[in-house]
N, C-alpha and C positions, 0 to 999 in steps of 0.2 A: 625912773623907779623912786629916785630920791633916797638920801642917806637915812639910815635907821640910826645910826650912831656918828658923831662927830669925833673922828679919831685924832688924837694929838700928835704933834711932831714926835714925841717920845714913844708913842705907839708904833708910829712908821719905823722908828729907829730900832726898836726891838725886833720887828718883823724882818727889816732889812739885815740886821745881825743874824738872825736865825736862817735866813736864806744864804748868806755870805758863809756860815759855819755848819750848815747841814744839820741844824737842830730842830726837833719836832716841834710842832705848833698845834694846840688845840683850838680849832676854830668853831665858833658858834654860829649857827644860821637856823632861823626858825624852829629854835627849840631842840635842835638836834647839834651835838659835838662831834667833830670830825677830828681825829689824830692823823696828821699828815706832816710830810717834809716839804716845806715849800721850796720851789726850784727858782721862781722869779716873780717879780711884781711888774706888771706891764699896763700899758694905757692902749685901749683898743675902742675904737668908735666913740671916744670921749669918756669912757668909763675905765676905771682900775679894777685889774683883776689880779689874783694870785693865782698862779700854775702851782700845782702840787702834786706829789705822789703819795699813795697810800703805802705806809711802811711794810705791810705784810703781802699784800698782793700786788703791788707796783703799778696799779691802776692809776692813770692820770686823771687828776681832777682840777676842775677852774672854779675858783670862788669870786664872784663880783663883790667888790668892797663896799658898795651901797646896799648890798642885800645882807651884810653881816650884822650880828649883834655884838661881836667882840672876837678877841683871839688872845692867848696866852702862850708864852714860850715855855714848853714843859721840860725840855732836857738840852 
């Protein structure tokens, strides 16, 4: 698929901090923003993914890092 954005080590540090502390993250992908609580960053089949839950519904969501436009920690 190829990375859309080259994320910096600082970007990953902020994401990992959000995972460790249960903070919400706004993830942007293909023009849509998802507000989620990231649970883990994992490597699967040679691709990185963020597993997250929706804070209201509890739905489990997976976001492939190489498909993302960006993310911001919001709380």
